[in-house]
RODO-2510 file (C-alpha; in nm, 4 decimals, decimal comma):
residues 469
     n   res          X          Y          Z
     1     m    -5,6065    -2,2514    -1,3470
     2     g    -5,2521    -2,3695    -1,4230
     3     w    -5,0174    -2,3761    -1,1264
     4     l    -5,2843    -2,2280    -0,9002
     5     s    -5,4302    -2,5791    -0,8833
     6     v    -5,1153    -2,7026    -0,7060
     7     i    -5,1363    -2,4429    -0,4280
     8     p    -5,3865    -2,6372    -0,2080
     9     f    -5,1549    -2,9413    -0,2016
    10     i    -4,8525    -2,7269    -0,1187
    11     v    -5,0573    -2,5617     0,1564
    12     v    -5,1689    -2,8900     0,3129
    13     i    -4,8183    -3,0419     0,3119
    14     v    -4,6478    -2,7349     0,4592
    15     t    -4,9217    -2,6765     0,7163
    16     a    -4,9349    -3,0417     0,8228
    17     i    -4,5584    -3,0564     0,8790
    18     w    -4,5633    -2,7228     1,0630
    19     t    -4,8637    -2,7873     1,2891
    20     k    -4,8360    -3,1694     1,3178
    21     q    -5,2151    -3,1685     1,2692
    22     v    -5,3634    -3,3256     0,9556
    23     i    -5,7342    -3,2375     0,9783
    24     p    -5,6935    -2,8582     1,0233
    25     s    -5,4323    -2,8592     0,7462
    26     l    -5,6689    -3,0346     0,5062
    27     l    -5,9512    -2,7960     0,5981
    28     f    -5,7243    -2,4975     0,5373
    29     a    -5,6307    -2,6393     0,1954
    30     v    -6,0003    -2,6868     0,1067
    31     v    -6,0684    -2,3243     0,2037
    32     v    -5,7715    -2,2093    -0,0060
    33     a    -5,9126    -2,4041    -0,3034
    34     g    -6,2495    -2,2379    -0,2462
    35     y    -6,0997    -1,8908    -0,2544
    36     i    -5,8980    -1,9666    -0,5664
    37     i    -6,2245    -2,0585    -0,7391
    38     d    -6,4199    -1,7660    -0,5914
    39     p    -6,2106    -1,4847    -0,4338
    40     h    -6,5180    -1,3169    -0,2818
    41     w    -6,4945    -1,3116     0,1004
    42     l    -6,8185    -1,5079     0,1352
    43     g    -6,8130    -1,6950    -0,1959
    44     g    -6,4823    -1,8667    -0,1157
    45     m    -6,6159    -2,0102     0,2084
    46     m    -6,9389    -2,1208     0,0419
    47     t    -6,7422    -2,2899    -0,2365
    48     a    -6,5205    -2,4708     0,0165
    49     l    -6,8276    -2,5902     0,2061
    50     g    -6,9746    -2,7124    -0,1223
    51     f    -6,6598    -2,9204    -0,1873
    52     i    -6,6964    -3,0965     0,1490
    53     i    -7,0699    -3,1547     0,1050
    54     e    -7,0121    -3,2946    -0,2436
    55     g    -6,7872    -3,5647    -0,0999
    56     l    -7,0309    -3,6477     0,1794
    57     r    -7,3186    -3,6909    -0,0668
    58     d    -7,1434    -3,9668    -0,2582
    59     e    -7,3064    -4,3082    -0,2004
    60     a    -6,9784    -4,4997    -0,1772
    61     n    -6,8379    -4,2462     0,0687
    62     l    -7,1439    -4,2785     0,2899
    63     k    -7,0976    -4,6560     0,2932
    64     i    -6,7382    -4,6078     0,4085
    65     i    -6,8543    -4,3816     0,6919
    66     l    -7,1178    -4,6373     0,7942
    67     f    -6,8630    -4,9206     0,7894
    68     l    -6,6059    -4,7313     0,9977
    69     y    -6,8607    -4,6179     1,2555
    70     a    -7,0272    -4,9599     1,2869
    71     f    -6,6918    -5,1384     1,3028
    72     s    -6,5648    -4,9095     1,5776
    73     a    -6,8949    -4,9551     1,7639
    74     l    -6,8503    -5,3330     1,7464
    75     i    -6,4990    -5,3068     1,8905
    76     g    -6,6398    -5,0911     2,1693
    77     l    -6,8957    -5,3598     2,2502
    78     v    -6,6239    -5,6264     2,2479
    79     k    -6,4251    -5,4230     2,5010
    80     m    -6,7279    -5,3581     2,7242
    81     s    -6,8302    -5,7241     2,7307
    82     g    -6,4812    -5,8325     2,8398
    83     g    -6,3666    -5,9836     2,5098
    84     i    -6,0202    -5,8286     2,5113
    85     k    -5,9716    -5,8788     2,8846
    86     g    -6,0789    -6,2439     2,8566
    87     f    -5,8319    -6,3054     2,5743
    88     v    -5,5475    -6,1461     2,7711
    89     k    -5,6359    -6,3392     3,0882
    90     e    -5,6465    -6,6752     2,9080
    91     a    -5,3191    -6,6041     2,7301
    92     t    -5,1297    -6,4995     3,0411
    93     e    -5,2473    -6,8071     3,2322
    94     r    -5,1509    -7,0534     2,9590
    95     i    -4,8207    -6,9097     2,8330
    96     d    -4,5076    -6,8777     3,0450
    97     h    -4,2146    -6,8588     2,8022
    98     k    -4,0776    -6,6375     2,5263
    99     k    -4,1412    -6,8663     2,2306
   100     g    -4,5042    -6,9268     2,3237
   101     a    -4,5617    -6,5549     2,3766
   102     f    -4,4306    -6,4651     2,0329
   103     i    -4,6105    -6,7523     1,8621
   104     l    -4,9288    -6,6159     2,0174
   105     t    -4,8404    -6,2644     1,8979
   106     w    -4,8163    -6,3789     1,5378
   107     l    -5,1018    -6,6323     1,5411
   108     s    -5,3391    -6,3885     1,7096
   109     s    -5,3184    -6,1710     1,3996
   110     l    -5,5677    -6,4168     1,2436
   111     g    -5,8387    -6,2726     1,4659
   112     t    -5,7175    -5,9273     1,5655
   113     f    -5,5979    -5,7787     1,2375
   114     s    -5,8952    -5,5439     1,2182
   115     a    -5,6994    -5,2326     1,3210
   116     p    -5,3449    -5,1577     1,4446
   117     s    -5,4598    -5,0071     1,7740
   118     f    -5,6802    -5,3125     1,8323
   119     r    -5,3788    -5,5417     1,7784
   120     i    -5,1667    -5,3401     2,0200
   121     v    -5,4342    -5,3247     2,2907
   122     t    -5,4923    -5,7016     2,2603
   123     i    -5,1296    -5,8184     2,2545
   124     g    -4,9595    -5,5429     2,4556
   125     p    -5,1031    -5,6432     2,7962
   126     v    -5,0134    -6,0097     2,7315
   127     m    -4,6493    -5,9222     2,6662
   128     k    -4,6494    -5,6858     2,9635
   129     a    -4,7653    -5,9651     3,1935
   130     l    -4,5076    -6,2120     3,0582
   131     r    -4,2173    -5,9679     3,0450
   132     r    -4,0297    -6,1295     3,3339
   133     n    -4,0117    -6,4518     3,1307
   134     i    -3,8983    -6,2867     2,8082
   135     p    -3,5300    -6,1845     2,7817
   136     m    -3,6080    -5,8598     2,5984
   137     t    -3,6416    -5,5018     2,7134
   138     k    -3,9736    -5,3171     2,7043
   139     q    -3,8874    -5,1186     2,3942
   140     e    -3,7782    -5,4331     2,2108
   141     l    -4,1085    -5,5949     2,3063
   142     g    -4,2938    -5,2869     2,1865
   143     f    -4,1036    -5,3029     1,8584
   144     v    -4,2073    -5,6651     1,8021
   145     i    -4,5705    -5,5886     1,8871
   146     e    -4,5843    -5,2930     1,6489
   147     t    -4,4381    -5,4821     1,3554
   148     t    -4,7552    -5,6917     1,3636
   149     a    -4,9739    -5,3787     1,3791
   150     s    -4,9746    -5,1282     1,0888
   151     p    -4,7218    -5,3177     0,8699
   152     l    -4,9472    -5,6250     0,8920
   153     v    -5,2922    -5,4663     0,8824
   154     v    -5,2075    -5,2635     0,5724
   155     l    -5,1504    -5,5884     0,3794
   156     i    -5,4816    -5,7543     0,4673
   157     p    -5,7479    -5,6839     0,2016
   158     i    -6,0611    -5,7761     0,3934
   159     a    -6,2501    -5,6858     0,7131
   160     t    -6,0102    -5,4184     0,8417
   161     a    -6,0665    -5,0539     0,9290
   162     f    -5,8043    -4,9682     0,6644
   163     v    -5,9640    -5,1275     0,3590
   164     g    -6,2552    -4,8878     0,3207
   165     y    -6,0330    -4,5832     0,3529
   166     m    -5,7586    -4,7160     0,1253
   167     t    -5,9999    -4,8039    -0,1554
   168     s    -6,1669    -4,4656    -0,1089
   169     v    -5,8469    -4,2659    -0,1612
   170     i    -5,7660    -4,4771    -0,4680
   171     e    -6,1158    -4,4225    -0,6080
   172     l    -6,1127    -4,0447    -0,5652
   173     s    -5,7575    -4,0256    -0,7026
   174     l    -5,8595    -4,2192    -1,0137
   175     q    -6,1531    -3,9853    -1,0661
   176     q    -5,9347    -3,6812    -1,0199
   177     a    -5,6792    -3,8118    -1,2699
   178     g    -5,9517    -3,9040    -1,5189
   179     t    -5,8369    -4,2669    -1,5188
   180     e    -6,0497    -4,5796    -1,5358
   181     g    -6,0020    -4,8658    -1,2916
   182     d    -6,1546    -5,0607    -1,0056
   183     a    -6,0212    -4,9230    -0,6767
   184     y    -6,0424    -5,2488    -0,4824
   185     s    -5,8728    -5,4522    -0,7561
   186     l    -5,5934    -5,1945    -0,7732
   187     y    -5,5525    -5,2135    -0,3963
   188     i    -5,5240    -5,5940    -0,4176
   189     s    -5,2671    -5,5588    -0,6974
   190     s    -5,0660    -5,3039    -0,4972
   191     i    -5,0201    -5,5246    -0,1891
   192     p    -4,7074    -5,7102    -0,3174
   193     f    -4,5439    -5,3707    -0,3778
   194     n    -4,5734    -5,2426    -0,0211
   195     f    -4,2074    -5,3226     0,0307
   196     f    -4,1720    -5,1365     0,3599
   197     a    -4,4469    -5,3405     0,5267
   198     f    -4,2885    -5,6688     0,4198
   199     s    -3,9442    -5,5505     0,5327
   200     m    -4,0709    -5,4547     0,8782
   201     l    -4,2536    -5,7850     0,9162
   202     a    -3,9284    -5,9657     0,8368
   203     v    -3,7396    -5,7612     1,0962
   204     g    -4,0128    -5,8239     1,3523
   205     f    -4,0070    -6,1984     1,2841
   206     y    -3,6300    -6,2024     1,3362
   207     m    -3,6609    -6,0072     1,6623
   208     s    -3,9311    -6,2459     1,7822
   209     f    -3,7596    -6,5794     1,7292
   210     f    -3,3869    -6,5317     1,6601
   211     h    -3,2800    -6,2166     1,8428
   212     k    -3,0384    -6,2448     2,1367
   213     n    -2,9544    -5,9504     2,3579
   214     k    -2,5885    -5,8511     2,3766
   215     k    -2,6389    -5,5194     2,5480
   216     p    -2,9966    -5,4479     2,6608
   217     a    -3,1284    -5,1111     2,5471
   218     t    -3,3361    -4,9476     2,8189
   219     d    -3,3045    -4,5791     2,7378
   220     a    -3,6730    -4,5503     2,6406
   221     e    -3,7997    -4,6917     2,9691
   222     n    -3,9343    -4,4698     3,2451
   223     m    -3,6659    -4,5748     3,4881
   224     d    -3,8105    -4,3770     3,7780
   225     q    -4,1124    -4,6090     3,7655
   226     e    -3,9242    -4,9248     3,6747
   227     k    -3,9223    -5,0711     4,0247
   228     r    -4,2913    -5,0413     4,0948
   229     e    -4,4347    -5,3730     4,2096
   230     d    -4,7304    -5,3448     3,9746
   231     d    -4,5235    -5,2456     3,6711
   232     d    -4,5753    -5,5819     3,5036
   233     q    -4,9427    -5,6123     3,5961
   234     w    -5,1572    -5,6132     3,2848
   235     e    -5,4852    -5,5130     3,4486
   236     d    -5,5582    -5,1401     3,4284
   237     c    -5,2734    -5,0753     3,1811
   238     h    -5,5471    -4,9830     2,9298
   239     p    -5,9236    -4,9139     2,9571
   240     a    -5,9944    -5,2342     2,7629
   241     v    -5,8503    -5,4512     3,0408
   242     t    -5,9593    -5,2747     3,3602
   243     k    -6,0293    -5,4785     3,6733
   244     n    -6,4024    -5,4043     3,6767
   245     l    -6,4588    -5,5659     3,3349
   246     p    -6,5618    -5,9324     3,2977
   247     a    -6,3256    -6,1781     3,1283
   248     q    -6,4996    -6,3402     2,8294
   249     p    -6,2515    -6,4401     2,5531
   250     w    -6,5269    -6,5704     2,3231
   251     h    -6,6735    -6,2203     2,3176
   252     l    -6,3657    -6,1263     2,1164
   253     i    -6,3222    -6,4373     1,9055
   254     i    -6,6793    -6,4954     1,7839
   255     p    -6,7666    -6,1394     1,6690
   256     l    -6,4393    -6,0949     1,4805
   257     f    -6,4602    -6,4276     1,3021
   258     s    -6,8253    -6,3548     1,2277
   259     v    -6,7244    -6,0337     1,0492
   260     i    -6,4552    -6,2141     0,8510
   261     l    -6,6678    -6,5117     0,7460
   262     l    -6,9766    -6,3044     0,6701
   263     t    -6,7689    -6,0676     0,4588
   264     f    -6,6369    -6,3494     0,2416
   265     f    -6,9802    -6,5106     0,2175
   266     l    -7,1567    -6,1866     0,1240
   267     m    -6,8827    -6,0904    -0,1239
   268     y    -6,9346    -6,4216    -0,2976
   269     m    -7,3139    -6,3924    -0,2955
   270     v    -7,3017    -6,0377    -0,4351
   271     g    -7,0705    -6,1623    -0,7107
   272     v    -7,3051    -6,4526    -0,7899
   273     r    -7,5973    -6,2114    -0,8033
   274     d    -7,4040    -6,0103    -1,0609
   275     g    -7,3585    -6,3181    -1,2803
   276     k    -7,0042    -6,4144    -1,1807
   277     s    -6,8686    -6,7427    -1,0522
   278     g    -6,5674    -6,8890    -0,8734
   279     f    -6,2917    -6,6494    -0,7688
   280     d    -6,4347    -6,3733    -0,9903
   281     a    -6,7484    -6,3797    -0,7774
   282     l    -6,5404    -6,3359    -0,4622
   283     i    -6,3352    -6,0395    -0,5826
   284     n    -6,5802    -5,7832    -0,7127
   285     a    -6,6428    -5,4118    -0,7088
   286     n    -6,9121    -5,4434    -0,4410
   287     v    -6,6764    -5,5531    -0,1631
   288     l    -6,7692    -5,2466     0,0413
   289     d    -7,1364    -5,3494     0,0418
   290     a    -7,0387    -5,6921     0,1770
   291     m    -6,8174    -5,5433     0,4469
   292     v    -7,0872    -5,3011     0,5650
   293     l    -7,3512    -5,5746     0,5786
   294     a    -7,1146    -5,8151     0,7582
   295     v    -7,0365    -5,5635     1,0321
   296     v    -7,3980    -5,4523     1,0769
   297     l    -7,5297    -5,8106     1,0926
   298     t    -7,2590    -5,9099     1,3419
   299     l    -7,3355    -5,6034     1,5519
   300     i    -7,7067    -5,6826     1,5632
   301     g    -7,6422    -6,0481     1,6463
   302     f    -7,3946    -5,9592     1,9206
   303     v    -7,6375    -5,7126     2,0819
   304     v    -7,9150    -5,9758     2,0803
   305     y    -7,6775    -6,2332     2,2314
   306     l    -7,5671    -5,9958     2,5092
   307     k    -7,9295    -5,9027     2,5779
   308     f    -8,0102    -6,2700     2,6377
   309     r    -7,7202    -6,2687     2,8835
   310     n    -7,9029    -5,9961     3,0757
   311     e    -7,6833    -5,7103     2,9609
   312     k    -7,8665    -5,3783     2,9878
   313     l    -7,9754    -5,2447     2,6502
   314     k    -7,9088    -4,8817     2,7472
   315     k    -7,5532    -4,9675     2,8510
   316     m    -7,4975    -5,1422     2,5175
   317     m    -7,6386    -4,8494     2,3198
   318     d    -7,4212    -4,6033     2,5099
   319     t    -7,1197    -4,8240     2,4428
   320     l    -7,2026    -4,8519     2,0731
   321     i    -7,2271    -4,4752     2,0400
   322     d    -6,9074    -4,4172     2,2388
   323     g    -6,7272    -4,6809     2,0342
   324     g    -6,8481    -4,5403     1,7039
   325     n    -6,7545    -4,1884     1,8109
   326     e    -6,3927    -4,3006     1,8505
   327     m    -6,3862    -4,3120     1,4717
   328     m    -6,5223    -3,9581     1,4292
   329     s    -6,1774    -3,8060     1,3875
   330     v    -6,1170    -4,0471     1,0986
   331     i    -6,4557    -3,9653     0,9462
   332     v    -6,3793    -3,5928     0,9664
   333     l    -6,0404    -3,6649     0,8083
   334     l    -6,2165    -3,8455     0,5254
   335     a    -6,4571    -3,5542     0,4746
   336     m    -6,1610    -3,3172     0,4411
   337     v    -5,9810    -3,5499     0,1987
   338     w    -6,2947    -3,5793    -0,0156
   339     g    -6,3395    -3,2025    -0,0021
   340     l    -5,9813    -3,1421    -0,1151
   341     s    -6,0327    -3,3905    -0,3971
   342     s    -6,3449    -3,2043    -0,5143
   343     g    -6,1583    -2,8760    -0,4986
   344     s    -5,8664    -3,0202    -0,6939
   345     e    -6,1032    -3,1432    -0,9656
   346     a    -6,2585    -2,7971    -0,9911
   347     l    -5,9087    -2,6498    -1,0281
   348     n    -5,8144    -2,9032    -1,3008
   349     f    -5,5272    -3,0323    -1,0901
   350     a    -5,4807    -3,3440    -1,3058
   351     d    -5,4353    -3,1348    -1,6223
   352     t    -5,1649    -2,9274    -1,4556
   353     i    -4,9828    -3,2406    -1,3426
   354     s    -5,0070    -3,3931    -1,6904
   355     k    -4,8462    -3,0860    -1,8471
   356     s    -4,5786    -3,0343    -1,5820
   357     f    -4,4535    -3,3780    -1,4823
   358     d    -4,4461    -3,5683    -1,8098
   359     w    -4,0645    -3,5474    -1,7992
   360     i    -4,0363    -3,7866    -1,5034
   361     p    -3,9263    -4,1353    -1,6191
   362     s    -4,2093    -4,3774    -1,5525
   363     g    -3,9937    -4,6157    -1,3510
   364     f    -3,8844    -4,3527    -1,0987
   365     v    -4,2273    -4,2285    -0,9933
   366     a    -4,2693    -4,4949    -0,7223
   367     v    -3,9334    -4,4381    -0,5530
   368     i    -3,9773    -4,0585    -0,5556
   369     l    -4,3236    -4,0825    -0,4029
   370     f    -4,2031    -4,3334    -0,1438
   371     v    -3,9159    -4,1134    -0,0229
   372     v    -4,1301    -3,7977    -0,0147
   373     g    -4,4137    -3,9842     0,1559
   374     c    -4,1841    -4,1277     0,4256
   375     g    -4,0719    -3,7781     0,5177
   376     l    -4,4282    -3,6459     0,5194
   377     s    -4,5716    -3,9335     0,7228
   378     y    -4,2923    -3,9145     0,9808
   379     f    -4,3491    -3,5459     1,0487
   380     i    -4,7286    -3,5623     1,0629
   381     g    -4,7507    -3,9058     1,2282
   382     s    -5,0481    -4,0216     1,0210
   383     s    -5,0577    -4,2928     0,7574
   384     w    -5,4147    -4,2029     0,6600
   385     g    -5,3286    -3,8345     0,6311
   386     t    -5,0290    -3,9166     0,4130
   387     w    -5,2355    -4,1372     0,1830
   388     g    -5,5084    -3,8748     0,1519
   389     i    -5,2572    -3,6037     0,0624
   390     l    -5,0189    -3,8005    -0,1574
   391     m    -5,2358    -4,0547    -0,3423
   392     p    -5,4086    -3,8014    -0,5747
   393     v    -5,0699    -3,6528    -0,6636
   394     g    -4,9137    -3,9953    -0,7130
   395     i    -5,1837    -4,1396    -0,9368
   396     s    -5,1973    -3,8198    -1,1445
   397     i    -4,8209    -3,8280    -1,2015
   398     a    -4,8236    -4,2042    -1,2658
   399     t    -5,0999    -4,1640    -1,5239
   400     v    -4,9021    -3,8998    -1,7127
   401     a    -4,5697    -4,0794    -1,6890
   402     g    -4,7182    -4,4156    -1,7855
   403     s    -4,6092    -4,5798    -1,4600
   404     s    -4,7554    -4,9009    -1,3223
   405     l    -5,0466    -4,7969    -1,1000
   406     p    -5,0194    -5,0952    -0,8600
   407     i    -4,6504    -5,0192    -0,7948
   408     v    -4,7127    -4,6477    -0,7411
   409     i    -5,0137    -4,7144    -0,5154
   410     g    -4,8088    -4,9691    -0,3198
   411     a    -4,5288    -4,7123    -0,2757
   412     v    -4,7706    -4,4497    -0,1409
   413     f    -4,9216    -4,6971     0,1044
   414     a    -4,5704    -4,8064     0,2067
   415     s    -4,4657    -4,4475     0,2791
   416     g    -4,7651    -4,3913     0,5063
   417     t    -4,6949    -4,7182     0,6872
   418     f    -4,3442    -4,5901     0,7650
   419     g    -4,4849    -4,2900     0,9515
   420     a    -4,7440    -4,4967     1,1381
   421     f    -4,4646    -4,7231     1,2621
   422     a    -4,1742    -4,4834     1,3197
   423     s    -4,3195    -4,1415     1,4011
   424     p    -4,3304    -4,0245     1,7652
   425     l    -4,6661    -3,8635     1,6786
   426     s    -4,8389    -4,1802     1,5586
   427     d    -5,1193    -4,3501     1,7502
   428     d    -4,9326    -4,6826     1,7376
   429     t    -4,6240    -4,5396     1,9064
   430     n    -4,8161    -4,3662     2,1825
   431     t    -5,0539    -4,6576     2,2511
   432     t    -4,7650    -4,9035     2,2852
   433     a    -4,5639    -4,6623     2,4990
   434     g    -4,8618    -4,6102     2,7290
   435     i    -4,9213    -4,9816     2,7833
   436     l    -4,5535    -5,0695     2,8387
   437     n    -4,4687    -4,7551     3,0396
   438     l    -4,2204    -4,6152     2,7864
   439     n    -4,1183    -4,2615     2,7006
   440     p    -4,2844    -4,2090     2,3581
   441     i    -4,0106    -3,9845     2,2159
   442     k    -3,7229    -4,2090     2,3219
   443     y    -3,9144    -4,5187     2,2158
   444     a    -3,9763    -4,3682     1,8702
   445     r    -3,6060    -4,2859     1,8462
   446     f    -3,5260    -4,6504     1,9267
   447     k    -3,7547    -4,7691     1,6434
   448     l    -3,6259    -4,5174     1,3913
   449     k    -3,2987    -4,6937     1,3060
   450     p    -3,4511    -5,0317     1,2065
   451     a    -3,7380    -4,8477     1,0357
   452     l    -3,4898    -4,6470     0,8276
   453     i    -3,3053    -4,9686     0,7365
   454     a    -3,6331    -5,1237     0,6179
   455     a    -3,7260    -4,8024     0,4338
   456     s    -3,3846    -4,7909     0,2636
   457     f    -3,4262    -5,1500     0,1505
   458     a    -3,7740    -5,0687     0,0181
   459     a    -3,6419    -4,7605    -0,1658
   460     l    -3,3689    -4,9737    -0,3273
   461     l    -3,6331    -5,2213    -0,4441
   462     y    -3,8439    -4,9437    -0,5979
   463     f    -3,5325    -4,7990    -0,7598
   464     g    -3,4220    -5,1393    -0,8869
   465     m    -3,7627    -5,2117    -1,0350
   466     s    -3,7380    -4,8927    -1,2407
   467     f    -3,4822    -5,0672    -1,4634
   468     f    -3,7084    -5,3667    -1,5269
   469     l    -4,0621    -5,2242    -1,5432
***
């Protein structure tokens, strides 16, 4: 197919930047791939549908869908049973100063690292309630909260909503490039090379414990609502902490730690079953199986526990379905990414890349992908969309150029993390702005400068490494 195989990727990038919508852009690219294979008016659509179905039939992909849906359902049950509200209530009653609030923000990541939005919804109301005791403006507080969201979650290799997706895009990219490798092991190896995430965590740590205001920045605040008496009230600032919910902090702590501990235990047992021992038994290719089982077992146990506490079964089932459905947009995104991957394989995309980009020095692949990915993720506001679009291209180019796969994978993940943190279109930005009563556009503009500083530092590191690796 030659350069025709590149057209779907050009289409998805241009369309995503133009429309600010990732899923329709991916679908359009899959349809374009279908018509390149079969130009017939009906055959092209049938071919595109076949690409999507092919991805959905894969056993590993189905496990990822099950994990994401079950995990989101569990979070929904935690919210309904008052787990988040109980945590916020306990925290606001026990902490009354800046240092304690920020220590809690960082320490709470041990139990709330499952997803960025979950971190923000858990910590945001606490900081909102304690704002009068913290000499920082709302947007500075939001900045600190968000540095412990996507930049932190992306670095944690177990029991997060990100892990299944990240290993999936690596796996399909390896297949597309015709390269051997274990996706989870490569993800683990890529973590030290997510330089943007580490840079933002360092900035956030400085803002938390060493920052002193010289001239407070308040331009992102909704000043017309600033003087409301209830502006610092945490109840009702998000559906997870409404007044009609109970306050049960253990309903947050126990389920999350159950998922974490069960995941490690089941990973080890699966490794032992496969004849491994020690650390090799813990880190194995069947990590997804362990994560799925851990979430499902925790979900079942939590439902039984709540039933014994006289919670209505129908209410729990409705909550589980509603919670799981919150992940449907991500599942549809995955289906489109898998479909585009199948279409790219049919178009021999990897062969075209191997013939056209072998001139790129191996050391410069990571920095190029990082810079391009930062631009893409900022304009589409989606880390997952960026990874799904850019990872197949990145691994194909890295394979041809002989680049280090962990470094290149880390650079792609870093570029998506930039958009999740800095973009005015990202879920993180809008969730934080909603809780703290900020203007999302102005708040994103406030975050952009430090994010660009961290991104520039990361780009320099990738560039510098090109002379040593």
